[in-house]
C-alpha positions in Angstrom: -9.6 -14.5 20.1 -7.1 -13.0 22.4 -6.5 -16.0 24.3 -5.9 -17.7 21.4 -3.5 -15.2 20.2 -1.6 -15.1 23.4 -1.5 -18.9 23.7 -0.2 -19.2 20.0 2.5 -16.6 20.9 3.5 -18.7 23.8 4.0 -21.6 21.9 5.9 -20.2 19.2 8.3 -18.7 21.6 8.8 -22.1 22.7 9.4 -23.8 19.5 10.9 -20.8 17.7 14.4 -22.2 18.4 13.5 -25.1 16.3 11.9 -23.3 13.4 14.9 -23.8 10.6 14.6 -22.2 7.3 10.8 -22.0 7.4 10.6 -19.2 9.8 12.0 -15.7 10.1 15.7 -15.4 10.6 15.7 -13.5 13.9 13.9 -15.2 16.8 12.0 -12.1 18.1 10.9 -11.2 14.7 9.6 -14.8 14.2 7.6 -14.6 17.5 6.1 -11.2 16.9 5.2 -11.8 13.3 3.5 -15.0 14.5 1.5 -13.1 17.2 0.6 -10.3 14.4 -0.2 -13.2 11.8 -2.7 -15.0 14.3 -4.3 -11.7 15.8 -5.1 -10.5 12.1 -6.4 -14.0 11.1 -8.4 -14.3 14.3 -10.0 -10.6 14.0 -12.9 -9.6 12.1 -12.8 -6.7 9.9 -15.6 -4.9 12.0 -13.6 -5.6 15.1 -10.5 -4.4 13.5 -11.9 -1.0 12.5 -13.5 -0.5 15.7 -9.9 -0.6 17.6 -7.9 1.2 15.1 -7.9 5.0 14.7 -9.1 6.4 11.3 -6.8 8.1 8.8 -8.0 11.6 10.2 -7.6 10.7 13.7 -4.2 9.1 13.3 -3.2 12.4 11.2 -4.4 14.7 13.9 -2.5 12.9 16.6 0.8 12.8 14.1 0.3 16.7 13.9 0.2 17.3 17.6 3.1 14.9 18.2 5.3 16.8 15.4 4.2 20.1 16.1 2.6 21.2 12.7 -0.7 22.5 11.9 -3.3 20.1 10.3 -4.3 20.9 6.7 -6.7 18.9 4.4 -8.5 19.0 1.3 -12.0 17.9 0.0 -12.3 16.5 -3.5 -15.6 17.3 -5.4 -17.0 13.8 -4.5 -16.4 14.5 -0.8 -13.2 12.5 -0.3 -10.7 14.2 2.0 -6.9 13.9 1.9 -4.6 15.2 4.5 -1.1 17.0 3.9 2.4 16.2 5.5 4.7 19.0 4.4 4.1 22.2 3.1 1.3 22.5 0.9 3.1 24.8 -1.5 5.9 22.2 -2.2 6.4 21.9 -6.0 6.7 17.9 -5.7 3.7 16.1 -4.3 3.3 12.2 -3.4 -0.2 11.0 -3.1 0.1 7.8 -1.0 -3.0 5.3 -0.7 -2.6 3.3 2.7 -2.8 -0.5 2.7 -5.0 -2.5 4.8 -6.7 -4.9 2.7 -9.2 -2.2 1.7 -10.8 -2.9 5.0 -8.3 -1.7 7.8 -7.5 1.9 8.8 -3.6 3.0 8.6 -1.2 0.8 10.8 0.2 3.0 13.8 3.4 3.1 11.5 1.9 4.5 8.6 1.9 8.0 9.0 5.0 8.3 11.0 6.7 6.6 7.8 5.3 9.3 5.6 6.3 11.8 7.8 9.9 10.4 7.8 9.7 10.2 3.9 9.1 13.9 4.0 11.9 14.8 6.3 14.3 12.7 4.4 13.8 15.0 1.5 14.5 18.0 3.6 10.7 19.0 3.6 11.0 19.6 -0.1 7.9 17.6 -0.8 4.5 17.1 0.5 2.8 13.8 0.9 -1.0 13.6 0.6 -2.9 10.8 2.5 -6.3 10.3 1.3 -9.0 8.7 3.3 -10.9 6.3 1.1 -13.9 4.4 2.3 -13.2 1.0 3.8 -14.9 -2.1 3.0 -17.6 -3.2 3.7 -19.1 0.3 4.0 -18.2 0.7 0.5 -17.0 -1.8 -2.0 -15.4 -1.8 -5.6 -15.0 0.3 -7.5 -16.0 2.9 -4.8 -12.5 3.1 -3.5 -11.0 3.5 -7.3 -13.3 6.4 -8.1 -11.9 8.1 -4.8 -8.4 7.3 -5.8 -8.9 8.8 -9.3 -10.6 12.0 -7.9 -7.9 12.7 -5.5 -5.2 12.9 -8.5 -8.0 14.8 -10.6 -8.2 17.4 -7.7 -4.5 17.7 -7.2 -3.7 18.1 -10.9 -6.7 20.1 -12.0 -8.3 22.0 -9.1 -4.9 22.9 -7.6 -3.3 23.1 -11.0 -0.2 21.0 -10.2 2.1 19.8 -13.1 1.3 16.1 -13.4 4.9 15.5 -14.0 5.5 16.5 -10.3 2.9 14.0 -8.8 4.1 10.5 -7.7 1.2 8.0 -7.0 2.1 5.5 -4.4 0.7 2.9 -2.1 1.5 -0.1 0.2 -0.2 -3.5 -0.2 -4.0 -2.9 -1.0 -2.9 1.0 -1.4 -0.5 -0.1 -4.1 -3.3 -2.1 -5.7 -5.2 1.1 -5.8 -2.4 3.1 -7.4 -2.3 0.3 -10.0 -5.9 0.8 -10.5 -5.6 4.5 -11.0 -3.0 3.8 -13.8 -5.2 1.1 -15.5 -8.1 3.7 -15.4 -5.7 6.2 -16.9 -4.9 3.7 -19.9 -8.6 2.1 -19.9 -11.1 4.4 -18.3 -13.5 2.5 -16.0 -17.0 2.4 -17.3 -18.3 3.6 -14.1 -15.8 6.5 -13.5 -15.1 9.6 -15.4 -11.8 9.3 -17.5 -8.6 11.1 -16.0 -7.3 12.8 -19.1 -3.8 14.6 -18.1 -1.9 16.7 -20.5 1.2 14.9 -19.3 2.3 11.7 -17.8 2.6 11.4 -13.9 6.0 11.7 -12.6 6.4 8.2 -11.0 4.6 5.4 -9.2 5.8 3.7 -5.9 4.3 0.3 -5.4 5.4 -1.1 -2.0 4.3 -4.5 -1.3 1.6 -4.5 -4.1 -1.4 -6.7 -3.6 -1.3 -7.6 -7.3 -3.2 -10.9 -7.0 -5.9 -12.3 -4.7 -4.9 -16.0 -5.6 -3.3 -17.9 -2.6 -1.9 -20.8 -4.7 1.4 -18.8 -5.7 4.2 -21.0 -4.1 5.3 -18.2 -1.6 2.1 -18.3 0.0 3.1 -21.7 1.3 7.1 -21.4 1.7 6.7 -18.0 3.3 3.4 -19.0 5.7 5.5 -18.8 8.9 7.7 -15.8 7.8 5.1 -13.1 7.0 2.5 -11.2 9.3 -0.3 -11.8 6.9 -1.9 -15.0 6.2 -3.8 -16.5 3.2 -6.9 -16.6 5.4 -7.0 -13.0 6.1 -6.2 -12.0 2.6 -9.3 -14.2 1.4 -11.4 -12.5 3.9 -10.4 -9.0 3.0 -10.6 -9.4 -0.7 -14.1 -10.9 -0.5 -15.0 -8.1 1.5 -13.5 -5.4 -0.8 -15.1 -7.1 -3.8 -18.7 -7.3 -2.3 -19.7 -10.0 -4.9 -18.0 -8.2 -7.9 -15.8 -10.1 -10.4 -12.2 -9.8 -10.3 -10.9 -7.5 -13.3 -7.8 -5.7 -14.2 -8.8 -2.5 -12.2 -9.0 -4.4 -8.9 -6.6 -7.2 -9.3 -3.6 -6.2 -11.4 -2.7 -9.9 -12.3 -6.0 -10.5 -13.6 -5.7 -7.9 -16.3 -5.6 -9.6 -20.0 -2.6 -9.5 -22.1 -1.6 -6.1 -23.4 -3.4 -4.4 -20.7 -0.3 -2.4 -19.6 0.8 -1.3 -23.0 1.1 2.5 -23.2 2.1 2.6 -19.4 5.1 4.8 -20.1 2.7 7.3 -21.6 0.7 7.8 -18.5 3.7 7.4 -15.8 7.4 8.3 -16.5 8.7 5.6 -14.0 7.8 2.8 -11.8 9.3 1.4 -8.3 8.4 -2.0 -7.2 9.3 -3.2 -3.8 8.9 -6.3 -1.8 10.1 -8.5 0.8 11.6 -12.1 0.2 9.6 -13.2 3.3 6.5 -12.1 2.0 3.8 -14.6 1.1 3.0 -12.2 -1.8 6.6 -12.5 -3.1 5.8 -14.5 -6.1 2.8 -12.3 -7.3 5.1 -9.2 -6.7 7.7 -10.6 -8.8 5.1 -11.7 -11.6 3.7 -8.1 -11.8 7.1 -6.8 -12.0 8.0 -8.7 -14.7 4.6 -7.7 -16.5 5.6 -4.0 -16.1 8.9 -4.4 -16.8 7.8 -6.0 -20.1 6.1 -2.7 -21.3 8.1 0.2 -19.5 11.7 0.8 -19.9 11.9 2.7 -16.4 10.6 0.0 -14.0 13.0 -0.7 -10.9 12.3 -3.7 -8.8 13.9 -4.3 -5.5 13.3 -7.4 -3.2 14.5 -7.1 0.2 16.4 -10.1 1.7 14.6 -11.0 5.1 12.1 -8.5 5.0 8.3 -9.2 5.4 4.9 -7.8 4.1 4.9 -4.0 4.2 8.1 -3.8 6.8 8.6 0.0 6.5 5.0 0.4 7.7 4.8 -2.3 10.2 5.2 -0.4 13.7 4.9 -3.6 15.8 8.3 -4.9 14.5 9.8 -1.4 14.3 9.5 -0.5 10.9 12.7 0.5 9.0 14.5 -1.5 6.8 16.0 -1.7 3.1 12.7 -0.8 1.5 12.2 2.0 3.4 15.6 3.3 2.6 15.0 2.6 -1.2 11.6 4.8 -1.0 13.3 7.6 0.7 16.1 7.7 -1.8 13.9 7.2 -4.8 11.6 10.2 -3.5 14.7 12.4 -2.7 16.5 11.7 -6.1 13.6 13.1 -7.9 13.3 16.6 -6.4 
């Protein structure tokens, strides 16, 4: 695996000058993306989990690095979530991390979350749930955990739903959409989430809205992105665990009219993606669906950015999507 990844990286570095429009605009990004894409394609879920710190481990390291006292909560079902920022902050962002439902957070996840809190002057708190990774649990277990965190914050902690933003990147954005779907159409295996007011907002960064790999962008962005169709197929199959696709686990599988009434459960929605993502077409498609039922949906497609750029530590994070998220959160204080 490692030898193949290194060999592919060396080969890419040699042929990258001739990549043309099919590759990333910058040479170094093109090579790094190819190495990361190959590594994720060649590495099993179990191996990736073994070599990557858990949410709690990453959080403990961040707290030590930034000099704040670790604080967490535990929901009635046992799901833990970790606070970044003051637990007394009026505004709370619940962020479900990405990773295909199979991978722990990227090394860039929690530093990005911390930067979002800092950019808001410390006037918000960001809560990071530690949902169970597949295959240790499969759908709908993660959806149940995602719902329970929102229930705990709104009911046990008595927070005003209008001051709550649910957010996620990639599979985490899939989970955030699943929570919204559950609010609209309670999942038969999960107790309803009945709030007296709509949630304040939803942030969907690079939403994994479809598990299909026949979107045109899967092909024309294949050499520009960090993830591959092969990895996506592996992760989605592991997450589903033999269950059928539906509107809760794959937003684009929802039947027509599924999202009617979305404005009654969340006040506004921000959808973000990069022009170099293999998910680009399905991100645009789900944004169009949401725009058709909700007047306050903002869609941003950042030119030249790959999947989950703000989170991706190997390529330095940052970018337009990162700044848009921070500005969105700050403007809603």
